[in-house]
C-alpha positions as CSV (number, residue, x, y, z in Angstrom):
1,M,-46.9,5.5,54.6
2,A,-47.4,9.0,52.9
3,K,-44.9,9.9,50.7
4,P,-42.0,12.2,52.3
5,T,-41.7,15.9,52.0
6,F,-38.4,17.0,50.9
7,R,-36.4,19.9,52.2
8,A,-35.7,22.7,49.7
9,T,-32.5,24.0,51.1
10,P,-28.9,21.9,51.2
11,I,-28.0,20.0,54.0
12,Q,-24.3,19.6,55.2
13,I,-23.4,16.6,57.5
14,Q,-20.3,15.2,58.8
15,V,-19.5,11.5,59.9
16,P,-16.6,10.0,61.9
17,A,-13.9,7.6,60.9
18,T,-14.0,4.4,62.9
19,S,-12.1,1.7,64.3
20,A,-13.3,-1.7,65.2
21,N,-12.4,-4.5,67.3
22,L,-9.8,-2.4,69.6
23,G,-8.0,-5.7,69.9
24,P,-10.2,-8.9,71.3
25,G,-13.7,-7.1,70.5
26,F,-13.8,-8.6,67.2
27,D,-17.0,-7.6,65.3
28,C,-18.5,-6.1,68.4
29,F,-16.4,-2.9,69.7
30,G,-16.2,0.3,67.6
31,L,-14.6,3.7,68.3
32,A,-15.3,7.0,66.7
33,L,-12.4,9.0,65.9
34,G,-12.0,12.5,65.4
35,M,-11.7,12.3,61.6
36,Y,-14.5,13.6,59.3
37,D,-16.0,13.0,56.0
38,R,-18.3,15.6,54.9
39,Y,-21.6,15.4,52.6
40,V,-23.8,18.3,51.2
41,A,-26.9,17.2,49.3
42,Q,-29.7,19.3,47.8
43,V,-33.3,18.0,46.5
44,T,-33.5,19.3,43.0
45,D,-36.3,19.4,40.1
46,E,-34.0,17.8,37.5
47,V,-34.4,14.1,37.3
48,G,-31.3,12.2,38.1
49,L,-28.1,12.4,40.1
50,D,-25.3,15.0,40.1
51,L,-22.6,13.8,42.1
52,D,-19.1,15.1,42.8
53,V,-16.3,13.5,45.0
54,T,-13.2,15.0,46.2
55,G,-10.3,13.9,48.6
56,E,-9.6,10.4,49.7
57,G,-10.4,7.8,47.0
58,A,-12.0,10.4,44.8
59,D,-10.3,8.8,41.8
60,S,-11.6,5.1,42.6
61,V,-15.3,5.8,43.8
62,R,-18.1,5.6,41.8
63,R,-20.1,8.6,40.6
64,D,-23.3,7.3,39.8
65,D,-26.1,5.6,41.8
66,K,-23.7,2.4,42.5
67,N,-21.5,4.8,45.0
68,L,-21.9,3.4,48.3
69,M,-23.1,6.7,50.0
70,V,-25.8,7.2,47.4
71,K,-26.8,3.7,47.4
72,A,-27.3,4.3,51.3
73,M,-29.3,7.4,50.7
74,F,-31.5,5.7,48.1
75,K,-32.2,3.0,51.0
76,G,-32.9,5.4,53.3
77,F,-35.4,7.3,51.1
78,E,-37.0,4.0,50.5
79,H,-37.4,3.2,54.0
80,M,-39.1,6.6,54.3
81,G,-41.7,6.2,51.6
82,G,-40.1,7.7,48.4
83,K,-37.1,9.1,47.0
84,P,-36.8,12.8,45.2
85,R,-37.0,13.5,41.8
86,G,-33.2,14.5,41.5
87,L,-30.2,15.0,43.8
88,S,-27.1,17.1,43.8
89,V,-24.6,15.6,46.4
90,R,-21.1,16.8,46.9
91,A,-18.6,14.6,49.2
92,L,-15.3,15.4,50.6
93,N,-13.5,12.3,51.7
94,V,-11.0,12.6,54.4
95,I,-11.0,9.1,55.9
96,P,-8.4,6.9,54.1
97,H,-10.0,4.0,52.1
98,G,-8.8,0.6,52.8
99,R,-6.8,1.2,55.9
100,G,-9.2,-0.3,58.8
101,L,-10.7,3.1,59.6
102,G,-14.3,2.5,58.6
103,S,-14.5,4.5,55.3
104,S,-17.5,2.2,54.2
105,A,-19.3,2.4,57.3
106,S,-18.9,6.3,57.3
107,A,-20.2,6.2,53.7
108,I,-23.1,4.1,54.4
109,V,-24.2,6.2,57.8
110,G,-23.5,9.4,56.1
111,G,-25.7,8.4,53.3
112,L,-28.7,7.4,55.6
113,V,-28.3,10.5,57.8
114,L,-28.2,12.6,54.8
115,A,-31.3,11.2,53.4
116,R,-32.9,11.5,56.8
117,A,-32.1,15.2,57.2
118,L,-33.3,15.7,53.7
119,V,-36.8,14.8,54.6
120,L,-39.1,16.8,56.8
121,S,-39.9,14.6,60.1
122,G,-37.3,12.4,58.7
123,N,-36.1,11.6,62.4
124,E,-39.8,9.9,62.9
125,R,-39.9,8.3,59.6
126,M,-36.6,6.7,60.3
127,I,-35.4,6.3,63.9
128,D,-31.9,5.7,64.9
129,E,-32.6,1.8,65.7
130,E,-34.0,1.6,61.9
131,L,-31.1,3.3,60.7
132,L,-28.9,1.0,62.4
133,N,-30.3,-2.0,61.0
134,I,-30.4,-0.6,57.6
135,A,-26.9,0.3,57.6
136,T,-25.8,-3.0,59.3
137,Q,-27.7,-4.8,56.3
138,L,-25.6,-3.0,54.1
139,E,-22.2,-3.1,55.8
140,G,-22.7,-6.8,57.1
141,H,-22.0,-6.2,60.5
142,P,-22.7,-3.6,63.1
143,D,-19.6,-2.7,64.8
144,N,-18.2,0.2,62.8
145,V,-21.7,1.4,61.7
146,A,-22.8,1.6,65.2
147,A,-19.7,3.8,66.1
148,A,-20.3,6.0,63.2
149,L,-24.0,6.8,64.1
150,Y,-23.6,7.1,67.9
151,G,-20.2,8.3,68.4
152,G,-17.9,7.3,71.2
153,V,-17.1,3.5,72.1
154,T,-20.0,1.2,71.2
155,L,-20.5,-2.5,71.8
156,A,-22.9,-3.9,69.1
157,W,-24.4,-6.9,68.3
158,Q,-27.1,-8.9,66.5
159,E,-29.7,-11.0,68.0
160,S,-32.9,-12.8,66.6
161,Q,-36.3,-11.4,66.8
162,H,-39.3,-12.9,65.4
163,G,-36.9,-15.0,63.1
164,H,-35.0,-11.9,61.8
165,L,-31.6,-10.9,63.0
166,V,-31.6,-7.5,64.5
167,A,-28.7,-5.1,65.3
168,R,-28.4,-3.4,68.6
169,A,-25.8,-1.2,70.2
170,V,-25.0,0.1,73.6
171,G,-22.5,3.2,74.2
172,I,-19.5,2.5,76.7
173,S,-18.2,5.6,78.8
174,V,-14.6,6.4,77.9
175,D,-12.0,8.0,80.5
176,P,-11.3,11.5,79.1
177,R,-7.6,10.7,79.5
178,I,-7.7,8.2,76.9
179,T,-6.6,9.5,73.5
180,V,-5.6,7.8,70.0
181,L,-2.6,7.6,68.0
182,A,-3.3,6.1,64.5
183,F,-0.2,5.0,62.4
184,I,-1.4,4.9,59.1
185,P,0.5,3.2,56.4
186,N,0.3,4.2,52.7
187,H,-1.0,0.8,51.2
188,S,-4.5,-0.6,51.8
189,V,-5.6,-4.1,52.5
190,A,-9.2,-5.5,51.3
191,T,-11.2,-6.2,54.3
192,S,-12.7,-9.2,52.3
193,K,-8.9,-10.5,51.7
194,A,-8.4,-10.1,55.5
195,R,-11.7,-11.9,56.4
196,K,-10.6,-15.1,54.3
197,L,-7.5,-15.6,56.5
198,L,-9.3,-16.1,59.6
199,P,-9.7,-19.9,60.7
200,E,-12.9,-21.6,61.0
201,S,-12.4,-22.7,64.7
202,I,-10.0,-21.5,67.5
203,S,-9.1,-23.4,70.7
204,H,-11.0,-23.3,73.5
205,L,-8.0,-21.8,75.6
206,D,-7.7,-19.0,73.2
207,A,-11.5,-18.5,73.2
208,V,-11.4,-18.2,77.2
209,A,-8.7,-15.6,76.8
210,N,-10.3,-13.7,74.5
211,S,-13.5,-13.3,76.2
212,T,-11.8,-12.1,79.6
213,R,-10.0,-9.6,77.4
214,T,-13.2,-8.2,75.9
215,A,-14.7,-7.9,79.6
216,L,-11.9,-6.1,81.0
217,L,-11.7,-3.7,78.0
218,V,-15.1,-2.4,79.0
219,H,-13.7,-1.5,82.5
220,A,-10.0,-0.1,81.2
221,L,-12.0,2.1,78.8
222,S,-14.3,3.5,81.4
223,G,-11.7,4.2,83.9
224,R,-8.8,2.2,84.1
225,P,-6.3,3.2,81.5
226,D,-3.7,1.4,83.2
227,L,-5.2,-1.9,82.2
228,L,-5.4,-0.9,78.5
229,L,-2.4,-3.1,77.4
230,T,-3.7,-6.4,78.9
231,A,-7.4,-5.4,77.9
232,T,-6.4,-5.1,74.3
233,E,-4.8,-8.3,73.9
234,D,-6.2,-10.3,71.1
235,F,-6.4,-14.1,70.4
236,L,-9.2,-14.3,67.7
237,H,-7.9,-12.5,64.5
238,Q,-4.6,-10.5,64.3
239,K,-2.0,-13.1,64.1
240,Y,-3.9,-15.0,61.2
241,R,-3.8,-11.7,59.1
242,Q,-0.2,-11.3,59.6
243,E,0.8,-12.3,56.1
244,V,-1.0,-9.4,54.4
245,M,0.2,-6.5,56.6
246,P,3.7,-7.7,58.1
247,K,4.9,-4.3,58.5
248,S,1.7,-3.3,60.9
249,F,2.1,-6.4,62.9
250,T,5.9,-5.6,63.6
251,L,4.9,-2.4,64.8
252,V,2.1,-3.7,66.9
253,T,4.5,-6.4,68.4
254,K,7.2,-3.7,69.0
255,L,4.9,-1.2,70.8
256,R,3.2,-4.1,72.7
257,A,6.8,-5.1,73.9
258,A,7.3,-1.6,75.2
259,G,4.0,-1.7,77.3
260,V,2.1,0.2,74.8
261,A,-1.7,-0.7,74.0
262,A,-1.5,-0.9,70.5
263,F,-3.7,-3.3,67.9
264,I,-4.7,-3.4,64.2
265,S,-7.5,-1.2,63.5
266,G,-10.3,-3.1,62.2
267,A,-9.2,-5.4,59.0
268,G,-6.0,-3.3,58.9
269,P,-3.4,-2.3,58.0
270,T,-3.5,1.0,60.3
271,V,-2.2,0.5,63.8
272,L,-4.1,2.2,66.6
273,V,-2.7,3.0,70.0
274,L,-4.9,3.8,73.0
275,H,-3.0,5.9,75.6
276,A,-3.0,8.2,78.4
277,G,0.4,9.7,78.1
278,D,2.0,13.3,77.9
279,T,3.3,14.9,75.1
280,K,6.8,13.4,75.4
281,E,5.3,10.0,75.3
282,I,3.5,10.7,72.2
283,A,6.4,12.2,70.5
284,E,8.4,8.9,71.5
285,L,5.5,6.8,70.0
286,T,5.2,9.0,66.8
287,R,9.1,8.1,66.4
288,A,8.9,4.6,66.7
289,A,6.8,4.4,63.5
290,G,9.8,5.2,61.2
291,D,8.9,6.3,58.0
292,E,6.6,3.5,57.1
293,F,3.7,5.2,58.8
294,S,2.0,8.5,58.9
295,V,1.0,9.4,62.7
296,K,-2.1,11.2,63.5
297,E,-3.2,12.0,67.1
298,L,-7.0,11.5,67.3
299,P,-9.4,12.4,69.7
300,V,-12.4,10.2,70.5
301,S,-15.2,11.5,68.8
302,P,-18.0,12.0,71.4
303,T,-20.9,12.4,68.7
304,G,-21.5,10.1,65.7
305,A,-22.9,11.5,62.2
306,G,-24.8,14.6,62.1
307,V,-25.9,17.7,60.5
308,I,-23.5,20.8,60.7
309,S,-25.4,23.0,58.5
310,A,-28.7,23.4,57.0
């Protein structure tokens, strides 16, 4: 492949927050949310990286080539045939870190989309399917990155092709009546820590129950929001993670007992609610959170990461 030609002008992109699992759809369902990180980058003649980060997690993220978004950019450039001499990058992080809202997936997909946008004919050098697979390799699983790339609700999986795992994803239609409430606590939980709590095996009974709920969730999302409570019931992961997010688990239990489709967002500790209620019901749900959570009403983001100015 010939070396890429880089754009001289700055590129700005945005990438949505995401929620994985949606209850029973462990490591396969992803939901893009109307909360966005924004990145601006420009190729420079001066060798090296000039990176500035503001907003969420700005005090804790790296400001060198080990930064996750920058690592993803360089992976993208490598795939397209070569990286530029220098880069100036500005990141405005809005998505909370370590809360189960896909901040790492947003950084990865954002970096790859930004790299692609900086290359002339970048969409031909790295098509979406290739971008999804690079993102999956960096993230470890495709659920969040698929939603961050494509928007809406996605169903993602990996399959073996010629001895290699390949990430795939399809979109699921979402009933326009459905909106999202995010109950975001002020503390974080590391995804790696939450994953270590999962058992090696579960009962056949739980497996059957979970597969039926996952199948029902597709139907509920696309046109039967009255079925969301049953369809978001999980038998695979949430109860095993209770010890590291007891307040979140208590809120989920409280809301579900009241007939509300609540679940842990990704690895937590954010609690997400899917609902089709009116303003009065939203206000009641917000009060249910008490002082332990900040509550945000978020639309489903119909689009994934993309250029907003060039």
